[in-house]
C-alpha positions, 0 to 999 in steps of 0.5 A, a space after each residue: 414364256 419360253 425365252 432364249 435358253 428354253 428355245 435353245 434347249 428345244 432346238 438342240 433336242 429337235 436337231 438331234 431328233 429330226 435332222 434327216 427325217 422326212 415328214 409323212 404328213 401334217 395335221 392342224 386341229 385348229 385354224 389359227 394360233 396367234 396368226 392363221 396356220 398355213 391353209 395347205 399345211 399338209 400339202 406344203 410339208 408332206 414329203 419334205 426332209 428336215 435339213 437342220 434346226 436353227 434359232 433366231 432369238 425366241 424363234 425356231 426355224 426348221 429348214 426343209 428342202 423346200 422352205 422353212 417352218 418358223 415356230 414361236 412357242 408363245 406364252 405356254 407352247 411346247 414342242 415334243 417329239 413323241 417316239 410312241 405317239 399318244 392320242 392328242 389332247 385338248 391343246 395339242 394343235 399341230 402334229 408333224 408325223 415322221 416314220 418313227 415318231 410325231 412332233 407335237 405342238 401344244 399351246 394352251 393359250 394359243 399365243 404361239 405361231 407356226 408359219 410357212 416360208 417357202 424357198 422361193 421367198 428367199 432366206 427367212 432372215 428378212 421375214 417381218 418377224 425376224 428382221 427387226 431383232 437385235 444381235 444374238 447374245 451368244 454370238 461373237 458380235 455381242 460385247 460391251 462395246 456394241 452394247 455401250 454404242 446402242 445405249 447412248 442417249 437412251 433414257 429407258 430403264 436398262 431392264 426394259 431395253 433388254 426385254 425389248 429385243 431390239 438391241 440384244 435378242 432373247 434376254 427374257 424377264 428371268 434372265 434380265 433380272 439375273 444378268 443385271 444382278 451379276 453385273 451390279 446394275 439396278 434394273 431402273 437405271 437409265 440405259 444411257 447412263 451406263 458406262 463402257 466398263 459397266 456395259 462390258 460387265 453386263 454383256 459378260 453377265 448376259 452371256 454367262 447367265 444364258 449359258 448357265 440356263 441352257 446347261 440347266 435345261 432352261 427354267 420350268 416355272 409353269 408349262 415349259 418342258 424339253 422335247 422329251 418332256 424333261 423340265 428345266 432346273 435353272 429356276 432353282 439356282 436364281 440369285 434374285 428372280 422369284 426371291 423377294 424378301 429372301 436374303 441376298 446370296 451375296 450380302 444377306 440383304 432382303 431381295 426387293 421386287 416391283 413391277 416394270 411394265 407389268 413384268 416382275 423385277 427383282 434386285 438386291 438394293 446393296 449389291 446393285 447400284 
């Protein structure tokens, strides 16, 4: 699933490709992805001008002069800007046509979303999909003090709490394992037992891990590509994720793995405690 770094890579690509452009037409080839597509998508978007592209957690928000498009890439979705459009393939479900190219949403598993939020409905931050999201991990609001306050009294394993997105948003499976390794914290540690000092290390590790992943173009394990079709490379630099049985890059101890709520978790039994 595209996580915060992948979505941020897409956002940056769309910001440079779409800002200031006008949508000439919109074509939906299926009635629904995870939820029904706007029934009058072309009528809503034809002639609308893209003012900017934002991100909230794993959601992309295209601010138009008449409302907002809220987009989630689901498990396998991609958004590509094609300057020389190709005929749509089986899983190419939505096209936004511009004067010099097409923004194409491809989603083989159809777990993504494309929703229309008209301007008269107000700002999109109160939308049910966005209202309950945690703090942005790359914002000034996120630090060890905030994390420590949020973890008090919580018995859930720290990795599962990071994945939930209610405290801090967008720290997906790969980046949770990597951040916990950098902070020296076992993934199964009850969240409420993590001290203020360790929360400081964890907050710094989350920020550093996500920043590095964005710089590397995200992680391309299966379907993810950027808006120009380029793959990410962070997966080549992972310290623990996907390295079960291989020696820890720090101490040489074999990396271990197990499942936590159907998600693979990786850690070093010596470096993390």
